[in-house]
Structures are given as structure tokens and as C-alpha cells.
N, C-alpha and C positions, 0 to 999 in steps of 0.2 A: 684292094686299095682303099675302099671306104673304111674298112676296119682299121687299117693302119693310120688313117687320118684322124679317127676318133680315139685312138689308143691313149694319147696323152691326157685327154679329158677323163677317161675312165680311171687312169692311174692317179688321179688327184685324191689321195687317201688322207687318213688322219695325220700321217707323218708330214705330208706336204702342207696341210693346214697348220700344223704346229710350227713348221719352219716359217711359214708366212706370218703367223702371229709374232714369232720371235723377232723377225726382221722389222716388223712394224714397231714393236716396243723399243728396239735398239734405236731406230731412226727418230722416233718422236722423243725419246729420252735425251739423246745427244743434241738434236736440233733445238728443242725447246730450252734446254739448259744453256745453250749459247745465246738464245734470245733473252733469257733472264740476265745473263752476264752483261749483254749489251745495254739492256734497260737500266742496269744498276749504275752505269756510267753517268746517266742523267740524274739519278737519285742523289749521288754524292757530289755532283758538280755545284760548287757554291755560286757560280755565275747564273745559274737557273733560279728563277723565283721559287719561293716556298710552295706556291700553288702549282707551278709546273712540276716541281719535284714530287709533290703529292700525287699528281696524275701519273707520273712515271712509276711511282711506287705501286699504285693500284694495278697498272699494267704488268709490272714485274711480278707482283703477287699472284695474279691470276695465271700468267704464263707458267709460273713455277708449279702450278698444279699438275701439269702434264708430266714432267719428270718424276714427280712424287708417285703418280699413278703407275707410270711405266716401271719404276724401280720395284714396286710391290708385285705387280702382275708378272714381272720377269721370273719370279720364283715358281708359281704354278705353271707358267708357260714352259719353263725349263724342264720341270718334271714331266709335263705332257710330251715334250720332245723326246725325253728318254723313254717314256712308256710306249711311245709310238714306234720306237726303234726296235728291230728284231733282237738287238743285244740287251735291251733293258726292259722288254715287254714283261717278262716273267718276274722281274724285280719290282718295277715301279707301276705296273698296271694294276687295275682293280682298286682296292681300298687305299693304297698309298697315293694314287693319283687323286682319288676323291678327297682324301684328307688334305692334300696340298691345296686343292681349290677351295675347300671349306675354310682352311686356315688363311689362305691368301685373301679371300673375299672378306673374311672377318677383320683382318688387318687393314684392308682397304676401307672398310666402314669406320674403323677407329680413326684412321688417318683423316678421312673426310670430315668426321665430327670435330677433330682437333683443328683442321684447317679452317673450317667455317665457324668454329667456336659455337656450335649449336648441338644440343641446347646449351644456352649460356651458363646455366647453373652447374653443368657438368664439364665445362670447358677445361678446367685444370686437371680433372680426373682423367679425361680421355687423352690429354696431352701427355700425362705421366704414363698412361697405358701404352701409348704409341712409342714412347721412349724405351719402356721395358721390352716391348716386342722387338724393337730394333736391336737392343742389346743382346737379347737371347738369340735372335736370328744371326747376328754377327758371330757370336761365340760358337753357336751350333754349326753353322756353315763352315767356319774355319776348322772346326774339329773334324767334320766330315771330309773336307779337302785334305787335311793332314793324314787322315786314315787312308784315303785313296792314294796318297803319295807313297806311303811306306809299306802298304800291303801289296803282295804280288797280284792277287786276284780280289780286289775290293768288291764286296757284295756279290761275289761269285763271277764277276766279269773277267774274262781272260784275254781281252783285246788291248791290254796295257793302256787304260784310260787315264794316263797321267795328265793329258791335256784337259780332261774334264775336271780334274782336281784343281788345276790352275785356273780354269774358268770359274769354278765355284768360289775359289779363294778371292779372285778379282771382284766377283759380285759381292762377297761378304765385306771386302775392304771398301767397296763403294758405299755400302750402308754405313760403315764406320766413319768414312770421310764425311758423309752427309750429317752425321751426328756432330762431328767436329765443326762443321760449318755453323750449326746451330749454337754451339758453345762460343764460337768466335763472334757471332752476331748478337749475343745477349745485350751488350751495351747499346746496340743500334736502335732498338725499339723505343726506349725512353728518350734517347737523344733526338730521334726523328719526330716524336710527338712534341717535344719542346720546340723544335724548329718550326713546325706547322702552327703551333699555338702562340709562340712568343717571338719567332723570328730567329735569324742566324746570329750566332756569337762564335768567337774563336773556340771556346770550349765545346760547343755543340758540334761544330764542324770537325774538330779533332776526334770527338767520340764517334761520329758517323764514318768519317774517312778511315779511322784506325780499325774499326770493326770490319769494314769491307776489305781492307788490306790484309787483315789476318785471315779472312775467309778465302781469299784468292788461291793460295796454294792448295787448299783442300778441293776447291772447284776444279783446278787443273788436274789434280790427282784423279778425280772422278772421270774426267774426259779420257785420261790415259788408260785407266782401268777398264772403262767401257770399250775402248778401242782394242785393248788387249784381249778382253773376253770375246769380242767378236772375231778377232784373228784366230784365237784358239778353237773357237767353235767351228770355223770354216776350214782351217788347215788341218786340225787334229794331229799335231806333230807327235810322232812316235807310236801312233796306233797301229795295231796289227790286224785290224778289221779289213776284210776284202770287200 
């Protein structure tokens, strides 16, 4: 009876840890992203004082760090999950797993440097580097997802992992949607700095509100894609794995 009682604890292996990490990243990604969206309502509200909107902006900016981190770590976390599975251990274990974490942590370092704009003299360089990495990741992951969808046994896996292809595609589209949010918000920064330094004008409010409105569809797209990826990862529709 004692052995039966401690069996679940002994069974906590790498696969269980990988699932736990994956769940944490999904939770903090979606939860903090909703917090960013809620804070943005105060940033664009013209009835709030410029000082109050500046405080809301600082809060929104720092909360936005969490989904950025989660998005990046989701890639090596996903590879870990596949490497810990008996169906993907021979394919993703060893050097592919190590490469995924080295690349993911390098991308994370680039993102953090761009986010905090430090060192300042390299701020533009790391921002461009982050954009390039996101572009390459989006294209590469969509190509991998497409390959897994059209091939009978992608990477030698014979359990019909079409659900995994869908999950990878959803993740890649999340990266792309995040890039489109940045494109939509390009007029926001200069307009908001004008608001704080010189006060509100109809032109400033139009630029701030317009940028936010253009970004909202992409924000909602990320929420839907994250939920879809989570659904595919849990349900695994179509899999033939026992």
C-alpha cells in the first residue's frame, strides 16, 4: 500500500515537468495579454489625464513583458515536450533539444535587450534582430507545419500527428500576429509622447485611438490561436497513438 501511495510521485518524470512548464506558459501568456488589453483602455481614454495615462502606459508596458517571454519560451518548451514523449524521443532528443533551448534563450536575450533598450547604443540593432528572428521563426514553423500536414509519416512519426502540425501553425501565426500588432502601433509612440509633453489635441487622440483600434483584431487573433493551440495539444484529434 505504501508503494502504491508514493507511485505518482515517482512517476513525475521529464514528460510531466514539460507538460507543467507548457501549461504555465499558456496560462501566463493569455492571462497577462488580457491584462495588457485592459490597461490599454485607460491609455487611450481621453477623459483620463495625461499623467494618469502615462502611469497606465508604464503598467501596460511592464505587464506586456510576460506574454513576450512566454511566446518565446513556448518554442523550446514545445520541443522539450516532444523530446520527452516516447513518440518523439528519438527525433527531438539530444542535440535538437539542446539547440532549441540555446536558440530560444538567445532569442529571449535579444528580446529583453530590445524591450529595455539596453544598452541604448545598440537598441535599434537588437530591435531589428528581434524582428528578423520573428520573421524567420514564423516562416520556418509554418513550413514545418505544412510538411507535417502533407507527409504521411513526418519526421518518421507514424501516429498521424496532424494535430501537432495545427498546433505549430497556430503558434507561428501568433508570432506573425504579434508582428502585425507592432506594425499597427507604429504611430502610437510618437503620438503618445506628444500627448505627455504637449497635452491632448484631436490629432493626437486620433493617432493614439486609431493605432489601438488597428491592433485589436490582431490581439484577438492571438487569443484565438493560443486557445486553439491548447485545444489541439490536449485533445490531439486524429492521433493513432495508444
